[in-house]
PDB file of N, CA, C, O and CB in Angstrom:
ATOM      1  N   UNK A   1       9.141  -6.967  -4.606  1.00  0.00           N
ATOM      2  CA  UNK A   1       8.710  -5.810  -3.846  1.00  0.00           C
ATOM      3  C   UNK A   1       8.175  -4.681  -4.676  1.00  0.00           C
ATOM      4  O   UNK A   1       8.876  -4.223  -5.578  1.00  0.00           O
ATOM      5  CB  UNK A   1       9.814  -5.317  -3.042  1.00  0.00           C
ATOM      6  N   UNK A   2       7.012  -4.215  -4.438  1.00  0.00           N
ATOM      7  CA  UNK A   2       6.458  -3.194  -5.234  1.00  0.00           C
ATOM      8  C   UNK A   2       5.837  -2.064  -4.255  1.00  0.00           C
ATOM      9  O   UNK A   2       5.488  -2.278  -3.094  1.00  0.00           O
ATOM     10  CB  UNK A   2       5.372  -3.828  -6.220  1.00  0.00           C
ATOM     11  N   UNK A   3       5.765  -0.871  -4.904  1.00  0.00           N
ATOM     12  CA  UNK A   3       5.223   0.245  -4.058  1.00  0.00           C
ATOM     13  C   UNK A   3       3.736  -0.038  -3.581  1.00  0.00           C
ATOM     14  O   UNK A   3       3.328   0.276  -2.463  1.00  0.00           O
ATOM     15  CB  UNK A   3       5.270   1.615  -4.890  1.00  0.00           C
ATOM     16  N   UNK A   4       2.990  -0.650  -4.530  1.00  0.00           N
ATOM     17  CA  UNK A   4       1.527  -0.788  -4.119  1.00  0.00           C
ATOM     18  C   UNK A   4       1.397  -1.844  -3.060  1.00  0.00           C
ATOM     19  O   UNK A   4       0.483  -1.741  -2.242  1.00  0.00           O
ATOM     20  CB  UNK A   4       0.599  -1.167  -5.347  1.00  0.00           C
ATOM     21  N   UNK A   5       2.304  -2.931  -3.006  1.00  0.00           N
ATOM     22  CA  UNK A   5       2.156  -3.801  -1.918  1.00  0.00           C
ATOM     23  C   UNK A   5       2.537  -3.168  -0.531  1.00  0.00           C
ATOM     24  O   UNK A   5       1.988  -3.526   0.511  1.00  0.00           O
ATOM     25  CB  UNK A   5       2.969  -4.999  -2.189  1.00  0.00           C
ATOM     26  N   UNK A   6       3.425  -2.292  -0.580  1.00  0.00           N
ATOM     27  CA  UNK A   6       3.929  -1.577   0.572  1.00  0.00           C
ATOM     28  C   UNK A   6       2.721  -0.649   0.963  1.00  0.00           C
ATOM     29  O   UNK A   6       2.389  -0.630   2.148  1.00  0.00           O
ATOM     30  CB  UNK A   6       5.328  -0.745   0.239  1.00  0.00           C
ATOM     31  N   UNK A   7       2.095   0.058   0.125  1.00  0.00           N
ATOM     32  CA  UNK A   7       0.963   0.911   0.440  1.00  0.00           C
ATOM     33  C   UNK A   7      -0.121   0.071   1.019  1.00  0.00           C
ATOM     34  O   UNK A   7      -0.721   0.459   2.021  1.00  0.00           O
ATOM     35  CB  UNK A   7       0.465   1.668  -0.787  1.00  0.00           C
ATOM     36  N   UNK A   8      -0.397  -1.028   0.457  1.00  0.00           N
ATOM     37  CA  UNK A   8      -1.545  -1.875   0.970  1.00  0.00           C
ATOM     38  C   UNK A   8      -1.273  -2.340   2.341  1.00  0.00           C
ATOM     39  O   UNK A   8      -2.154  -2.325   3.202  1.00  0.00           O
ATOM     40  CB  UNK A   8      -1.807  -3.105   0.075  1.00  0.00           C
ATOM     41  N   UNK A   9       0.043  -2.794   2.587  1.00  0.00           N
ATOM     42  CA  UNK A   9       0.320  -3.285   3.938  1.00  0.00           C
ATOM     43  C   UNK A   9       0.170  -2.107   4.972  1.00  0.00           C
ATOM     44  O   UNK A   9      -0.289  -2.327   6.093  1.00  0.00           O
ATOM     45  CB  UNK A   9       1.782  -3.915   3.998  1.00  0.00           C
ATOM     46  N   UNK A  10       0.555  -0.887   4.582  1.00  0.00           N
ATOM     47  CA  UNK A  10       0.490   0.233   5.449  1.00  0.00           C
ATOM     48  C   UNK A  10      -0.912   0.583   5.748  1.00  0.00           C
ATOM     49  O   UNK A  10      -1.241   0.966   6.871  1.00  0.00           O
ATOM     50  CB  UNK A  10       1.193   1.378   4.877  1.00  0.00           C
ATOM     51  N   UNK A  11      -1.761   0.459   4.755  1.00  0.00           N
ATOM     52  CA  UNK A  11      -3.193   0.782   4.785  1.00  0.00           C
ATOM     53  C   UNK A  11      -3.833  -0.267   5.763  1.00  0.00           C
ATOM     54  O   UNK A  11      -4.603   0.095   6.652  1.00  0.00           O
ATOM     55  CB  UNK A  11      -3.863   0.727   3.278  1.00  0.00           C
ATOM     56  N   UNK A  12      -3.530  -1.405   5.593  1.00  0.00           N
ATOM     57  CA  UNK A  12      -4.134  -2.459   6.407  1.00  0.00           C
ATOM     58  C   UNK A  12      -3.737  -2.299   7.918  1.00  0.00           C
ATOM     59  O   UNK A  12      -4.499  -2.566   8.847  1.00  0.00           O
ATOM     60  CB  UNK A  12      -3.686  -3.865   5.865  1.00  0.00           C
ATOM     61  N   UNK A  13      -2.511  -1.852   8.047  1.00  0.00           N
ATOM     62  CA  UNK A  13      -1.994  -1.675   9.424  1.00  0.00           C
ATOM     63  C   UNK A  13      -2.741  -0.545  10.072  1.00  0.00           C
ATOM     64  O   UNK A  13      -3.099  -0.604  11.248  1.00  0.00           O
ATOM     65  CB  UNK A  13      -0.458  -1.391   9.439  1.00  0.00           C
ATOM     66  N   UNK A  14      -2.993   0.576   9.223  1.00  0.00           N
ATOM     67  CA  UNK A  14      -3.672   1.688   9.770  1.00  0.00           C
ATOM     68  C   UNK A  14      -5.166   1.312  10.099  1.00  0.00           C
ATOM     69  O   UNK A  14      -5.724   1.785  11.089  1.00  0.00           O
ATOM     70  CB  UNK A  14      -3.583   2.870   8.786  1.00  0.00           C
ATOM     71  N   UNK A  15      -5.749   0.506   9.295  1.00  0.00           N
ATOM     72  CA  UNK A  15      -7.070   0.066   9.370  1.00  0.00           C
ATOM     73  C   UNK A  15      -7.125  -0.697  10.758  1.00  0.00           C
ATOM     74  O   UNK A  15      -8.018  -0.411  11.555  1.00  0.00           O
ATOM     75  CB  UNK A  15      -7.469  -0.836   8.089  1.00  0.00           C
ATOM     76  N   UNK A  16      -6.253  -1.590  11.033  1.00  0.00           N
ATOM     77  CA  UNK A  16      -6.286  -2.282  12.271  1.00  0.00           C
ATOM     78  C   UNK A  16      -6.144  -1.416  13.512  1.00  0.00           C
ATOM     79  O   UNK A  16      -6.842  -1.631  14.503  1.00  0.00           O
ATOM     80  CB  UNK A  16      -5.256  -3.269  12.262  1.00  0.00           C
ATOM     81  N   UNK A  17      -5.268  -0.466  13.468  1.00  0.00           N
ATOM     82  CA  UNK A  17      -5.006   0.417  14.392  1.00  0.00           C
ATOM     83  C   UNK A  17      -6.339   1.381  14.707  1.00  0.00           C
ATOM     84  O   UNK A  17      -6.644   1.689  15.859  1.00  0.00           O
ATOM     85  CB  UNK A  17      -3.780   1.164  13.913  1.00  0.00           C
ATOM     86  N   UNK A  18      -7.001   1.762  13.672  1.00  0.00           N
ATOM     87  CA  UNK A  18      -8.171   2.602  13.869  1.00  0.00           C
ATOM     88  C   UNK A  18      -9.225   1.780  14.466  1.00  0.00           C
ATOM     89  O   UNK A  18     -10.008   2.276  15.276  1.00  0.00           O
ATOM     90  CB  UNK A  18      -8.652   3.239  12.582  1.00  0.00           C
ATOM     91  N   UNK A  19      -9.295   0.496  14.097  1.00  0.00           N
ATOM     92  CA  UNK A  19     -10.352  -0.426  14.608  1.00  0.00           C
ATOM     93  C   UNK A  19     -10.179  -0.646  16.024  1.00  0.00           C
ATOM     94  O   UNK A  19     -11.182  -0.686  16.736  1.00  0.00           O
ATOM     95  CB  UNK A  19     -10.352  -1.755  13.903  1.00  0.00           C
ATOM     96  N   UNK A  20      -8.977  -0.799  16.541  1.00  0.00           N
ATOM     97  CA  UNK A  20      -8.689  -0.961  17.957  1.00  0.00           C
ATOM     98  C   UNK A  20      -9.036   0.302  18.688  1.00  0.00           C
ATOM     99  O   UNK A  20      -9.650   0.282  19.755  1.00  0.00           O
ATOM    100  CB  UNK A  20      -7.225  -1.326  18.188  1.00  0.00           C
ATOM    101  N   UNK A  21      -8.634   1.403  18.097  1.00  0.00           N
ATOM    102  CA  UNK A  21      -8.976   2.707  18.746  1.00  0.00           C
ATOM    103  C   UNK A  21     -10.401   2.866  18.859  1.00  0.00           C
ATOM    104  O   UNK A  21     -10.902   3.277  19.905  1.00  0.00           O
ATOM    105  CB  UNK A  21      -8.426   3.879  18.004  1.00  0.00           C
ATOM    106  N   UNK A  22     -11.106   2.558  17.815  1.00  0.00           N
ATOM    107  CA  UNK A  22     -12.601   2.747  17.842  1.00  0.00           C
ATOM    108  C   UNK A  22     -13.235   1.778  18.934  1.00  0.00           C
ATOM    109  O   UNK A  22     -14.169   2.158  19.640  1.00  0.00           O
ATOM    110  CB  UNK A  22     -13.243   2.437  16.352  1.00  0.00           C
ATOM    111  N   UNK A  23     -12.695   0.546  19.032  1.00  0.00           N
ATOM    112  CA  UNK A  23     -13.235  -0.442  19.952  1.00  0.00           C
ATOM    113  C   UNK A  23     -12.922   0.193  21.452  1.00  0.00           C
ATOM    114  O   UNK A  23     -13.785   0.094  22.324  1.00  0.00           O
ATOM    115  CB  UNK A  23     -12.507  -1.986  19.682  1.00  0.00           C
ATOM    116  N   UNK A  24     -11.792   0.778  21.691  1.00  0.00           N
ATOM    117  CA  UNK A  24     -11.608   1.344  23.006  1.00  0.00           C
ATOM    118  C   UNK A  24     -12.459   2.531  23.351  1.00  0.00           C
ATOM    119  O   UNK A  24     -12.805   2.739  24.514  1.00  0.00           O
ATOM    120  CB  UNK A  24     -10.248   1.714  23.159  1.00  0.00           C
ATOM    121  N   UNK A  25     -12.816   3.344  22.312  1.00  0.00           N
ATOM    122  CA  UNK A  25     -13.729   4.418  22.603  1.00  0.00           C
ATOM    123  C   UNK A  25     -15.143   4.014  22.873  1.00  0.00           C
ATOM    124  O   UNK A  25     -15.793   4.543  23.774  1.00  0.00           O
ATOM    125  CB  UNK A  25     -13.720   5.342  21.523  1.00  0.00           C
ATOM    126  N   UNK A  26     -15.624   3.071  22.089  1.00  0.00           N
ATOM    127  CA  UNK A  26     -16.995   2.634  22.318  1.00  0.00           C
ATOM    128  C   UNK A  26     -17.183   1.752  23.575  1.00  0.00           C
ATOM    129  O   UNK A  26     -18.300   1.325  23.868  1.00  0.00           O
ATOM    130  CB  UNK A  26     -17.469   1.884  21.110  1.00  0.00           C
TER     131      UNK A  26
END
Protein backbone atom coordinates (compact mmCIF):
# COMPACT_ATOMS: atom_id res chain seq x y z
CA UNK A 1 0.00 0.00 0.00
CA UNK A 2 1.44 3.34 -1.02
CA UNK A 3 0.19 6.91 -0.92
CA UNK A 4 0.48 7.31 -4.69
CA UNK A 5 -1.73 4.26 -5.35
CA UNK A 6 -4.32 5.69 -3.00
CA UNK A 7 -4.15 9.06 -4.74
CA UNK A 8 -4.47 7.47 -8.16
CA UNK A 9 -7.49 5.43 -7.11
CA UNK A 10 -9.14 8.53 -5.67
CA UNK A 11 -8.35 10.51 -8.81
CA UNK A 12 -9.85 7.82 -11.06
CA UNK A 13 -12.96 7.71 -8.88
CA UNK A 14 -13.29 11.46 -9.19
CA UNK A 15 -12.83 11.26 -12.96
CA UNK A 16 -15.61 8.68 -13.28
CA UNK A 17 -17.90 10.82 -11.12
CA UNK A 18 -17.25 13.95 -13.17
CA UNK A 19 -17.80 12.02 -16.39
CA UNK A 20 -21.21 10.79 -15.23
CA UNK A 21 -22.10 14.26 -14.03
CA UNK A 22 -21.08 15.71 -17.40
CA UNK A 23 -23.11 13.09 -19.27
CA UNK A 24 -26.21 13.99 -17.26
CA UNK A 25 -25.78 17.68 -17.97
CA UNK A 26 -25.35 17.24 -21.71
